[in-house]
DRENTORKOL-3810 file (N, C-alpha, C; in nm, 4 decimals):
REM DRENTORKOL-3810
@n.u->11.2171; n.v->7.5617; n.w->-0.0821; ca.u->11.3213; ca.v->7.6654; ca.w->-0.1283; c.u->11.4439; c.v->7.6421; c.w->-0.0419
@n.u->11.5494; n.v->7.6497; n.w->-0.1146; ca.u->11.6863; ca.v->7.6316; ca.w->-0.0510; c.u->11.7686; c.v->7.7532; c.w->-0.0879
@n.u->11.8517; n.v->7.8049; n.w->0.0068; ca.u->11.9445; ca.v->7.9124; ca.w->-0.0275; c.u->12.0732; c.v->7.8927; c.w->0.0607
@n.u->12.1818; n.v->7.9420; n.w->0.0155; ca.u->12.3094; ca.v->7.9339; ca.w->0.0879; c.u->12.3308; c.v->8.0576; c.w->0.1763
@n.u->12.2801; n.v->8.1704; n.w->0.1346; ca.u->12.3071; ca.v->8.2898; ca.w->0.2129; c.u->12.2099; c.v->8.4032; c.w->0.1803
@n.u->12.2132; n.v->8.4972; n.w->0.2701; ca.u->12.1299; ca.v->8.6179; ca.w->0.2553; c.u->12.2259; c.v->8.7160; c.w->0.1762
@n.u->12.1806; n.v->8.7709; n.w->0.0654; ca.u->12.2634; ca.v->8.8674; ca.w->-0.0050; c.u->12.2329; c.v->9.0071; c.w->0.0153
@n.u->12.1083; n.v->9.0363; n.w->0.0597; ca.u->12.0723; ca.v->9.1751; ca.w->0.0794; c.u->11.9471; c.v->9.1795; c.w->0.1707
@n.u->11.9452; n.v->9.2810; n.w->0.2527; ca.u->11.8270; ca.v->9.2969; ca.w->0.3425; c.u->11.7952; c.v->9.4459; c.w->0.3476
@n.u->11.6709; n.v->9.4768; n.w->0.3184; ca.u->11.6251; ca.v->9.6123; ca.w->0.3202; c.u->11.4985; c.v->9.6213; c.w->0.4139
@n.u->11.5113; n.v->9.6985; n.w->0.5151; ca.u->11.4028; ca.v->9.7073; ca.w->0.6095; c.u->11.3437; c.v->9.8500; c.w->0.6047
@n.u->11.2152; n.v->9.8539; n.w->0.5707; ca.u->11.1509; ca.v->9.9843; ca.w->0.5590; c.u->11.0420; c.v->9.9908; c.w->0.6762
@n.u->10.9819; n.v->10.1064; n.w->0.6848; ca.u->10.8842; ca.v->10.1276; ca.w->0.7885; c.u->10.7607; c.v->10.0315; c.w->0.7772
@n.u->10.7230; n.v->9.9938; n.w->0.6535; ca.u->10.6087; ca.v->9.9133; ca.w->0.6347; c.u->10.6423; c.v->9.7867; c.w->0.5557
@n.u->10.7359; n.v->9.7919; n.w->0.4653; ca.u->10.7698; ca.v->9.6703; ca.w->0.3783; c.u->10.9211; c.v->9.6490; c.w->0.3855
@n.u->10.9588; n.v->9.5185; n.w->0.3947; ca.u->11.0979; ca.v->9.4775; ca.w->0.3955; c.u->11.1234; c.v->9.3805; c.w->0.2820
@n.u->11.2435; n.v->9.3807; n.w->0.2358; ca.u->11.2891; ca.v->9.2869; ca.w->0.1314; c.u->11.4110; c.v->9.2125; c.w->0.1825
@n.u->11.4098; n.v->9.0787; n.w->0.1490; ca.u->11.5140; ca.v->8.9875; ca.w->0.1927; c.u->11.5532; c.v->8.9138; c.w->0.0648
@n.u->11.6739; n.v->8.9341; n.w->0.0213; ca.u->11.7213; ca.v->8.8678; ca.w->-0.1020; c.u->11.8115; c.v->8.7516; c.w->-0.0545
@n.u->11.7770; n.v->8.6287; n.w->-0.1139; ca.u->11.8486; ca.v->8.5071; ca.w->-0.0798; c.u->11.9228; c.v->8.4585; c.w->-0.2081
@n.u->12.0381; n.v->8.3878; n.w->-0.1863; ca.u->12.1096; ca.v->8.3462; ca.w->-0.3055; c.u->12.1696; c.v->8.2102; c.w->-0.2826
@n.u->12.2283; n.v->8.1660; n.w->-0.3949; ca.u->12.2956; ca.v->8.0313; ca.w->-0.3985; c.u->12.4458; c.v->8.0519; c.w->-0.4452
@n.u->12.5335; n.v->7.9722; n.w->-0.3837; ca.u->12.6720; ca.v->7.9796; ca.w->-0.4190; c.u->12.6905; c.v->7.9332; c.w->-0.5638
@n.u->12.7836; n.v->7.9978; n.w->-0.6292; ca.u->12.8119; ca.v->7.9439; ca.w->-0.7714; c.u->12.8887; c.v->7.8176; c.w->-0.7534
@n.u->12.9120; n.v->7.7554; n.w->-0.8709; ca.u->12.9823; ca.v->7.6191; ca.w->-0.8668; c.u->13.1188; c.v->7.6276; c.w->-0.8098
@n.u->13.1926; n.v->7.7431; n.w->-0.8143; ca.u->13.3258; ca.v->7.7456; ca.w->-0.7615; c.u->13.3272; c.v->7.7906; c.w->-0.6133
@n.u->13.2088; n.v->7.8112; n.w->-0.5545; ca.u->13.1931; ca.v->7.8546; ca.w->-0.4185; c.u->13.2684; c.v->7.9834; c.w->-0.3844
@n.u->13.2830; n.v->8.0704; n.w->-0.4829; ca.u->13.3504; ca.v->8.1992; ca.w->-0.4616; c.u->13.2563; c.v->8.3148; c.w->-0.4400
@n.u->13.1324; n.v->8.2992; n.w->-0.4881; ca.u->13.0380; ca.v->8.4100; ca.w->-0.4755; c.u->12.8965; c.v->8.3532; c.w->-0.4648
@n.u->12.8113; n.v->8.4368; n.w->-0.3995; ca.u->12.6703; ca.v->8.4029; ca.w->-0.3823; c.u->12.5927; c.v->8.4801; c.w->-0.4928
@n.u->12.5113; n.v->8.4024; n.w->-0.5676; ca.u->12.4298; ca.v->8.4694; ca.w->-0.6751; c.u->12.2949; c.v->8.4851; c.w->-0.6159
@n.u->12.2387; n.v->8.6105; n.w->-0.6157; ca.u->12.0995; ca.v->8.6309; ca.w->-0.5693; c.u->12.0064; c.v->8.5544; c.w->-0.6563
@n.u->11.9070; n.v->8.4891; n.w->-0.5931; ca.u->11.8174; ca.v->8.4069; ca.w->-0.6734; c.u->11.6693; c.v->8.4373; c.w->-0.6454
@n.u->11.6338; n.v->8.4906; n.w->-0.5243; ca.u->11.4968; ca.v->8.5189; ca.w->-0.5000; c.u->11.4890; c.v->8.6357; c.w->-0.3918
@n.u->11.3870; n.v->8.7164; n.w->-0.4103; ca.u->11.3719; ca.v->8.8291; ca.w->-0.3110; c.u->11.2312; c.v->8.8104; c.w->-0.2498
@n.u->11.2298; n.v->8.8064; n.w->-0.1198; ca.u->11.1088; ca.v->8.7906; ca.w->-0.0461; c.u->11.0637; c.v->8.9303; c.w->-0.0023
@n.u->10.9467; n.v->8.9727; n.w->-0.0281; ca.u->10.8932; ca.v->9.1029; ca.w->0.0106; c.u->10.7787; c.v->9.0721; c.w->0.1100
@n.u->10.7815; n.v->9.1369; n.w->0.2255; ca.u->10.6882; ca.v->9.1106; ca.w->0.3263; c.u->10.6719; c.v->9.2333; c.w->0.4189
@n.u->10.5621; n.v->9.2395; n.w->0.4856; ca.u->10.5463; ca.v->9.3498; ca.w->0.5815; c.u->10.6572; c.v->9.3497; c.w->0.6878
@n.u->10.7058; n.v->9.4613; n.w->0.7204; ca.u->10.8121; ca.v->9.4669; ca.w->0.8243; c.u->10.7700; c.v->9.4069; c.w->0.9553
@n.u->10.6455; n.v->9.4188; n.w->0.9904; ca.u->10.5951; ca.v->9.3568; ca.w->1.1143; c.u->10.6122; c.v->9.2007; c.w->1.1026
@n.u->10.5826; n.v->9.1494; n.w->0.9888; ca.u->10.6053; ca.v->9.0023; ca.w->0.9646; c.u->10.7495; c.v->8.9572; c.w->0.9809
@n.u->10.8413; n.v->9.0417; n.w->0.9249; ca.u->10.9800; ca.v->9.0079; ca.w->0.9337; c.u->11.0281; c.v->9.0185; c.w->1.0858
@n.u->10.9710; n.v->9.1085; n.w->1.1546; ca.u->11.0032; ca.v->9.1271; ca.w->1.2962; c.u->10.9585; c.v->9.0055; c.w->1.3798
@n.u->10.8328; n.v->8.9557; n.w->1.3469; ca.u->10.7850; ca.v->8.8353; ca.w->1.4179; c.u->10.8713; c.v->8.7159; c.w->1.3786
@n.u->10.9100; n.v->8.7015; n.w->1.2530; ca.u->10.9919; ca.v->8.5941; ca.w->1.2064; c.u->11.1275; c.v->8.5955; c.w->1.2800
@n.u->11.1899; n.v->8.7110; n.w->1.2914; ca.u->11.3217; ca.v->8.7218; ca.w->1.3666; c.u->11.2980; c.v->8.6758; c.w->1.5123
@n.u->11.1909; n.v->8.7237; n.w->1.5676; ca.u->11.1641; ca.v->8.6833; ca.w->1.7149; c.u->11.1480; c.v->8.5309; c.w->1.7322
@n.u->11.0859; n.v->8.4697; n.w->1.6385; ca.u->11.0662; ca.v->8.3259; ca.w->1.6463; c.u->11.1909; c.v->8.2508; c.w->1.6238
@n.u->11.2792; n.v->8.3019; n.w->1.5334; ca.u->11.4045; ca.v->8.2379; ca.w->1.5099; c.u->11.4926; c.v->8.2496; c.w->1.6409
@n.u->11.4958; n.v->8.3639; n.w->1.6964; ca.u->11.5743; ca.v->8.3810; ca.w->1.8220; c.u->11.5250; c.v->8.2911; c.w->1.9304
@n.u->11.3898; n.v->8.2824; n.w->1.9432; ca.u->11.3246; ca.v->8.2029; ca.w->2.0470; c.u->11.3667; c.v->8.0544; c.w->2.0264
@n.u->11.3626; n.v->8.0068; n.w->1.9019; ca.u->11.4029; ca.v->7.8662; ca.w->1.8704; c.u->11.5443; c.v->7.8450; c.w->1.9002
@n.u->11.6398; n.v->7.9350; n.w->1.8667; ca.u->11.7745; ca.v->7.9113; ca.w->1.8877; c.u->11.8137; c.v->7.9258; c.w->2.0378
@n.u->11.7419; n.v->7.9967; n.w->2.1152; ca.u->11.7615; ca.v->8.0104; ca.w->2.2600; c.u->11.6998; c.v->7.8918; c.w->2.3378
@n.u->11.6233; n.v->7.8093; n.w->2.2712; ca.u->11.5599; ca.v->7.6976; ca.w->2.3467; c.u->11.6603; c.v->7.5854; c.w->2.3740
@n.u->11.6870; n.v->7.5545; n.w->2.4993; ca.u->11.7915; ca.v->7.4536; ca.w->2.5328; c.u->11.7583; c.v->7.3206; c.w->2.4686
@n.u->11.6403; n.v->7.2755; n.w->2.4627; ca.u->11.6035; ca.v->7.1513; ca.w->2.3978; c.u->11.6498; c.v->7.1534; c.w->2.2528
@n.u->11.6191; n.v->7.2560; n.w->2.1890; ca.u->11.6569; ca.v->7.2705; ca.w->2.0418; c.u->11.8133; c.v->7.2672; c.w->2.0268
@n.u->11.8816; n.v->7.3396; n.w->2.1175; ca.u->12.0269; ca.v->7.3399; ca.w->2.1119; c.u->12.0860; c.v->7.2020; c.w->2.1361
@n.u->12.0229; n.v->7.1296; n.w->2.2257; ca.u->12.0737; ca.v->6.9929; ca.w->2.2516; c.u->12.0549; c.v->6.9034; c.w->2.1318
@n.u->11.9376; n.v->6.9146; n.w->2.0644; ca.u->11.9081; ca.v->6.8314; ca.w->1.9482; c.u->12.0101; c.v->6.8688; c.w->1.8303
@n.u->12.0314; n.v->7.0032; n.w->1.8172; ca.u->12.1214; ca.v->7.0449; ca.w->1.7099; c.u->12.2631; c.v->6.9980; c.w->1.7419
@n.u->12.3146; n.v->7.0102; n.w->1.8653; ca.u->12.4369; ca.v->6.9633; ca.w->1.8989; c.u->12.4597; c.v->6.8165; c.w->1.8685
@n.u->12.3645; n.v->6.7372; n.w->1.9069; ca.u->12.3630; ca.v->6.5894; ca.w->1.8819; c.u->12.3679; c.v->6.5594; c.w->1.7311
@n.u->12.2955; n.v->6.6376; n.w->1.6517; ca.u->12.2943; ca.v->6.6154; ca.w->1.5110; c.u->12.4253; c.v->6.6564; c.w->1.4533
@n.u->12.4924; n.v->6.7598; n.w->1.4952; ca.u->12.6254; ca.v->6.7956; ca.w->1.4468; c.u->12.7250; c.v->6.6950; c.w->1.4887
@n.u->12.7222; n.v->6.6447; n.w->1.6092; ca.u->12.8127; ca.v->6.5461; ca.w->1.6557; c.u->12.8007; c.v->6.4133; c.w->1.5732
@n.u->12.6738; n.v->6.3707; n.w->1.5415; ca.u->12.6527; ca.v->6.2624; ca.w->1.4595; c.u->12.7043; c.v->6.2831; c.w->1.3192
@n.u->12.6782; n.v->6.3955; n.w->1.2631; ca.u->12.7312; ca.v->6.4263; ca.w->1.1299; c.u->12.8882; c.v->6.4176; c.w->1.1292
@n.u->12.9524; n.v->6.4819; n.w->1.2294; ca.u->13.0981; ca.v->6.4782; ca.w->1.2414; c.u->13.1498; c.v->6.3396; c.w->1.2583
@n.u->13.0814; n.v->6.2507; n.w->1.3290; ca.u->13.1341; ca.v->6.1159; ca.w->1.3538; c.u->13.1115; c.v->6.0259; c.w->1.2373
@n.u->13.0331; n.v->6.0676; n.w->1.1364; ca.u->13.0126; ca.v->5.9901; ca.w->1.0194; c.u->13.1321; c.v->5.9953; c.w->0.9222
@n.u->13.2264; n.v->6.0816; n.w->0.9444; ca.u->13.3324; ca.v->6.1071; ca.w->0.8501; c.u->13.4657; c.v->6.0728; c.w->0.9229
@n.u->13.5556; n.v->5.9971; n.w->0.8517; ca.u->13.6845; ca.v->5.9618; ca.w->0.9158; c.u->13.7701; c.v->6.0855; c.w->0.9305
@n.u->13.8644; n.v->6.0838; n.w->1.0189; ca.u->13.9573; ca.v->6.2020; ca.w->1.0311; c.u->14.0367; c.v->6.2212; c.w->0.9001
@n.u->14.0856; n.v->6.3418; n.w->0.8818; ca.u->14.1717; ca.v->6.3734; ca.w->0.7630; c.u->14.2918; c.v->6.2840; c.w->0.7669
@n.u->14.3337; n.v->6.2422; n.w->0.6447; ca.u->14.4526; ca.v->6.1621; ca.w->0.6312; c.u->14.4283; c.v->6.0191; c.w->0.6517
@n.u->14.3048; n.v->5.9746; n.w->0.6702; ca.u->14.2725; ca.v->5.8317; ca.w->0.6941; c.u->14.2430; c.v->5.7656; c.w->0.5569
END
């Protein structure tokens, strides 16, 4: 599954909904395409795992290196 953005988030006491979407061809709007419905406790655990991964120094080093490699693969503007 691929998505460009989150278009809606609804968090309830027991169940949460997360709607994900894709950018349209003109990149001016995001069109909702799928809604995930899950226990709120599961959403909470997912959020904690995401934060833990992003706070991991090893992960941040790998991501920084990947972005630098991506950036170096393209010539500067005007070349």
